[in-house]
N, C-alpha and C positions, 0 to 999 in steps of 0.2 A: 675509630669506629668500624674496622673491618673493610675488606675489599668490596667494591660494588659488583654485584652479580649481574651478568647480562641475560641470563636465562635461568629461571627458577628450576630447581631439581625436580619438583613435582607440581602438578596443577594446583593453584590456590583454591581453597574451599571456603565459601562464605555461608554462614548460617544467619538467617534473617528471622528474628522473632517478632511477631505481630500481635499486640495486645487486643483485647476485645474492643477497646475504645478506638483503635486504629488512628491514634493521634501521634504516633511515633513508631519508628522501627529501631530495634536493637540489633546490631550487626556484630558478628564475630568472624573475622577474616584470618585464616590460618595459612602459614607458609612453611614449607619444609625446605628452608634455605638459610644459610649463614651469611651475615654481612648486611649491607645497607640496601634497602629497597626504597624506591621513590614511588609513592602512590599518587597518580596525577589527579588534579582537581577536575571532577567530572563536569561541573558547571559552576558559574559564578555564584549562584544561589545556594549551591551545596555547602559552601563554606559557612554561610550564615545560619544554616539549619543544623550544623554539626554541634553535638554536645558530648561531654563525658568521654573524651578520648583517652584510652588507657592501653598500655602495652603489658604483656605478660612478664613473668619473672626473667630477669637477665636481659630484658630488651629496653630500648629507649625510643621515645617517639616525640616528634616535634611537628607543629603545623607552621608552614611558612607560605610565602606568596605563590610558590610553585606547586604546593600540595603538601602531602604528609611524608616526612622522612622517618623511616622505621629502621632501627638498627637491631638486628636479631643475633642471639647467641648461636653456638655451633649446631644445636639441635633444632633451630628454627623457633617458631612461636606464633602467637596469635595477637591480633589487634582487635580491640573492642571499642565500639562507639555507638552513639545514639543519634538518630536523625529525626528532628521534629517534622511533622507533616502539617503544613500550613498552606491554605489556598482557598479558592472560592468553592461555593456549593453549586451543583449543576443548575443551569438555567440558560442564559444566552452566552455563557462563556465556555469555550472549549479549547482555544489555542493557549494552553497552559501546561506547565510541567506537573501540576497536581490538581486534582478535581475530586470533590466529595459528592457522592450521590446518596440516595436515601439508604442504601444498604451496603455501600462499598466505597473504596477509594481507588482512584486511578493515579498512578505515580510513575514518573519517568525514572528509569534506572540511573539517569544522570544525577539524580538527587541523593542516591544512597550507595552506589557501587564505586568505591574508591579503589581503583585497580592499579597494579604495577604497569609501568609503561610497556613492558615486554610481555605482558600476559596474553598468550595466544589461546589458552584453553583454561576456563574457569568453571567450577561447579558452584551452583547456588541452591540452597535448600531453605524452604520457608517453614518456620514453626508457627502453626496456626491454632487458634481456639477452635473447639468443636463446632462444626457447621460451616466454617469458612473455607473458601477455595481460592486458588490462584490461577490467573490466566496470564501468560507471558509469551513474547514472540520467540522465545528460545526453544531449543529441542528438549522435550520432556524425556527424562531418563527412566521414568517409571510410568509407562503408558497406562497401567491399570489404575493409577491415580492414588495409590495408597500413601505415596510420599510426594510432596511438592518439590521435586528434585529436577534441576535443569542444568544443561550445559550451555555456557555462554562462550562465544568466540568464533562461531561459524560465520558470522557476519559482523565485521568490526563497526564500532560506533553505535550510539543509541539515538541521539537526536530526538526525534518525535516518537520513538517507541514508547509503549506503555505497559505497565504491569497492573492488573486489576486484582484487588484483594477484597473478599467479602463473601456473604452467604448467597451468592447469586446462582441462578440456574445455568448449567453448562452441560454440554454434551460433545462427543467426538464423532464427527462424520467421516467414516472411512470410505473413500472412493477406490477405484481399481488401482490407481497409482498415486494417491495423495491422501493426506489426513488433514482435516480442517477442525481446529479446536475452537468451538463456539462458546462464547460467554454472553449471557443475556442478563444484564443488570436490571434491577427493578426501579420503579419510579412511581410518581403520583400523576394520574391514576395508574394502577398496576398494569404490568405488561401482559398482553394476551400471548402467552408463550406458544401455544400451538399455531396461532395465526402467523406469528413472526417466523416460526420455523418453516411453515409452508412458503412464505415469501422468500426467505433465504435460499431454500433448497430449489425453488423454481429458477432463481437467477443463477445459482451454481450450475444447475443442469443446462441452462442456456449457454453459459460460457464454455462448459465442457463440450457442447455440441459443435463448437466451431471447428475443432479438429480431432474430436473424439477423446480428449483427455483434459483434465484440469491443468492450468498452466504451470503451477509450482507444486513441489512435493509436500510442502507443509505450509499451513496458513493459520495465523491467529485471527479470529473474526470476533470483534468486540461490538456489541450493540448497547448504546447508552441512551436511555429515554430522557428527553428533555421536558416532555409535557407541555411544549409550546412550539411555535414555529409556523403553524398553519400550512405546512406541507409535510409529506411523509418523512423526507430526509433533508432537514435544513442544512446539514453538513456531512460530508463523507470524505475520507481520505485514505490513501495507501501510505503506509510507513514501511521503511526498510531497516530501521535500527534494531539490530539483534536478530532479524529475520523478517519474512514477509508478513504483513498484517493489514487488515482493513478495519477501520474504525467508522462506525455509523452512528451519528447522533440523530435520533429520530423523534418525531412527534407521535407518540403512541396512541393519541386520541383519534388518529385518522382511521378510515375503514380499510378492510382487507383489499377491496378493489382499488382504493387509492394507492396502497403500497404496490400492488401488482402492476398498476399503470405507470408507476414512477420509474425514471431512467437512472437514478443516481447509483444504485447498487450495481447494475450491469456495467455502468461506466467505470466504477472503481475496480471491479473484478477484471475488466478488460486491461487495466494498467498492468496486470500481472504478466501479460505477454511480453513486456519489455523489461530490461533491467533499470535500475536507477540511472537516469541520464543527466549528466552535468552539462555545463555550458548553456547556451541560449537555445535549448531543445524543446521549449514548451510546445511549440506548434507540432512537433513530432509526436510527443507522447499524449498530449491532449487531443490531437487530431485522430490518432489511432483509437483512443478510447471513445471519442465522440462518434466515429464511424461504427464501431462495434456495439455501442450501447443500443443501437437499433437492429443491426444485423443479428446479434446473438439472440435477442428476444424473438425475432421472427423465426429463427431456426426451430424453436420448440413450441411455437404457437402462442407465446405470450402476447405477441403482436401479429395481426394479420399482415401478410406481405404488403398489401396496399397501404396499410397504416404505417408500416416501417418506411416505405419509400416516401410517403407524405411527410413523416417526421424528419427524414434526411433532407428533403427538399426545403422544409420550413427552416431547418438549421442553416442550410446554404443561403437562403434568402436573408436570414439574420446576419450571417457572415458577410454577405455582399453589402448590406446596409452599414455594417460596422467597419468596413474597409475605407480608409481615408487616403485620398490622393497625397502622395509625397511620403507616406509611411509604409515602408516595405514590411513584408511578413516577418523578416528577421528582426527589424527594429521593433515591431509590435510585440514580438515574443520577449525581447530583452526588456521592454518597459511595460509589460502587460498590466501589472497592478497599478503602476503610477498613472498610466493613461487609460485604464479601464478598457483595454483593447481585447477583451475576452472573446467577443464574437468573431473578430478577424482571426485570432490565433486558433481557437478551437475548430472553427468551421472551414477555414482555409486548409488547415491540416487534414480534416476529414475528407475534403474534396480531393486532395492529393492522394490519399490512400484509396479512395474510390477509383481514381484514374489508374493507379498502379494495379489494383485488383482486376480491373477490366482488361488492361494491357496484358497482364500475365495470362489470364484466361484465354484471350483471343490468340495470343502467340503460341499457345501450347495445346490448343483444342481442348481446353478445360483440364488438362493434366496438372497444370500449376495454378495456384491461386494464392492470395495473401494468407489465407488460413494455413495452407500447406507450408509456405515459406516460414511462417511463424512457428509451426510445429517443428520444422527442421532446426530453427534457431533454439527452441527449447531443448532439443536433443543435444546440441553441440555446445551451447554457449550461455544459456540464460543464467546458470549458476556459477559461471566463471568468477573467480575472485579477482576482479580487475575494475579499473575505472573506465566507464563508457561515456563518450559524448554522443550527441544525436547523430553526428556524421559517421562516427564509428559504427553505430547500430545500422544505419542505412547502407553503409558499405558492406557490412556482413550480410545483410539481406540480399544485396546484389550478388555476392559470391554464392550464396546458397541457392539462388534462382538462376545462376549462370546468365546474368543479364546486367544491364545498367539502369534498369527501370527506376529504382528508388533514388539513386543519387542524381540521375538526369532530371527527374521531375522535381526533386528538392532544389537543385541548383536553379531551375527555371522559375520557381515560385518563391523561394526564400528571399530573393533580391528584387521581387516585383511588388509594386504598390497597387496591383489590381487583383481582385478576387479571381481564382482559377476559372478559366473558361470551360464550362461543362456542356456547351451546346453539342459537341460531337458525341460526348458520352451519353447524353440524354437521347440522342438519336439512336445510338446503338441499343440503348435500353428500352426504347419505345416509350419514353416519358415526354409529355408535352405540358409545360407550365401554363396555367390558366390565369386570366387577369385577376381573379379573386384570390390568388395565392395557392389554389389547389393544383392538382395534377390530373391530366388525362392519360390513359394507358392505351397503347396500341398493341395489337395482338398478332403481329407477324411472328412466324415460328422462331426465327433467330432471336428476335427481341425478347419474346416471352421466355425462351430457353435461358438467355443470359440473366434475366431478372430472377428466374427460378433458381438458377445455379447459385446466385449470391444470397438470396433470402430463403431458399428452400432448405429442407433437411439435407445433411451432408451425404 
């Protein structure tokens, strides 16, 4: 069967045909290489959805426990297969590799892209019925949109990435240094597209205001209406598989004011300031996003500064109540879901970032801040192709700020079973907790200036 090739001579090209029924995908994968290719199994479920596996003339194909073995003649060739699309209809279910909405399907690439183990650069083109569109986390090679052609491989792994296919509304938001590809799927009742656009763009502007630029150069933004949930965004998440993406599962029955008052989108967009963080780093990345979900909205007037401080304080109080003696912050982060330690993890982390922000500003006479350090991280490191732990991230922030602020605070609080002490920080900010859970504000010039520097326009 020919020698095993370690590197294909040319990038593999996949053509994915999508019928009007959207009940299956037909894939033609073509390789300009001679010899044996091993196409790895993208997910366990992909094997069960695979139909009609065929190789071209002079080629042989076999499916085994490790994936697809493809033997190609000298001139290379193509593999063809069909993938059935089976799964739930939109409702209360969203943590799934396939989902059908009223007008579209959401499918994980792990179900249909059988790739060579050594494939570093792959192109994928979708063949669609008239009226259908594709939204993917990959780089679009035809920005004008005449062809649904993408390059895969800039970000390895798919995991929870999603491709949306259907006749949904979409548009491209071009910022100074970023492009956001927005897909607005429809539902019952129908989506109010102009209202949702205003909400999305207000939150995008708020996150951009933190240091004058959007955190990442390219983003897939998917909006999936559930028609249920009794809150504007019952579930939102950032995914990194194939590229940066934000998925928002919304209750489109809510009012525009309810969406504008909601914190979930600003929280998810704030996650774009950090890379994917492995290890027990939940308190780091959830803390950063919980801090900025209020700060970012205050910067552009979505929240009044007093409301933003009150929201932070209320979060800190929830975190204090959720902190249990004998359970350190590191332990809570490691077992967050099992022990439902969300409040301790999210709001202890937010408190640490508030402390870091204040310390940086005071030590530099406001020349440095958390915003500026994260901006420097975006310049040097955010798109590095490497594995980051939470500690790696904090160490790099220290180096960029020429300080030990981040790792020192992290070491002090990660191994503590007490909520961070904010008394000194509140005194510097002129915040005084009231017995009813509210806040009183003192207006000394230094205190007011520090509050304004954090919550005011940059």
